[in-house]
C-alpha positions in Angstrom: 216.6 -73.6 5.5 216.1 -71.4 8.6 212.5 -71.3 9.9 210.6 -68.5 8.2 213.4 -67.5 5.8 212.8 -69.6 2.6 215.7 -68.1 0.7 218.2 -68.2 3.6 221.0 -70.7 2.5 221.5 -73.9 4.5 225.3 -73.6 4.1 227.6 -70.6 3.5 231.4 -70.6 3.1 233.8 -67.8 2.5 237.5 -67.7 1.7 239.6 -65.2 3.6 243.1 -63.9 3.2 244.5 -61.5 5.8 241.0 -60.7 6.9 239.8 -59.9 3.4 237.0 -62.0 1.8 238.2 -63.4 -1.5 235.4 -65.7 -2.4 231.9 -66.8 -1.4 229.8 -70.0 -1.7 226.3 -70.8 -0.6 223.9 -73.8 -0.9 221.4 -71.8 -2.9 223.7 -70.9 -5.8 226.0 -73.9 -5.5 228.8 -71.9 -7.0 232.0 -70.2 -5.7 232.2 -66.5 -6.7 235.3 -64.4 -6.5 234.9 -61.2 -4.4 238.1 -59.3 -5.2 239.3 -57.9 -8.5 242.9 -58.9 -7.6 241.8 -62.5 -7.2 240.3 -62.4 -10.7 243.6 -61.2 -12.0 245.6 -63.8 -9.9 243.5 -66.7 -11.1 243.1 -65.5 -14.7 245.5 -68.2 -16.0 243.9 -71.0 -13.9 240.6 -71.6 -15.7 239.7 -74.4 -13.3 240.1 -72.3 -10.1 236.4 -71.6 -9.5 235.4 -75.1 -10.5 237.9 -76.6 -8.1 236.8 -74.3 -5.2 233.1 -74.9 -6.0 233.8 -78.7 -5.7 235.6 -78.2 -2.4 232.8 -76.1 -1.0 230.2 -78.6 -2.2 232.1 -81.4 -0.4 232.4 -79.3 2.7 228.6 -78.7 2.6 227.9 -82.4 2.4 230.3 -83.2 5.2 228.9 -80.5 7.6 225.3 -81.6 6.7 226.2 -85.3 7.6 227.9 -84.2 10.8 224.8 -82.2 11.9 222.7 -85.3 11.1 225.0 -87.4 13.3 224.6 -84.9 16.2 220.8 -84.9 16.0 
């Protein structure tokens, strides 16, 4: 966490398409969340979409955390 900001997430990721944010993930919630109604419609038949993206973001979080640790 950032110094003095106890609720500030350690890691944040967003999915973008053509400059529009389609999803959001942070280390506090540990969940991907869709940000566009049209994405909810587009993924309606893919029940695993958010689970899959949550897993991808969690993996990215761990990778970036390890990389920062190496750089220290």
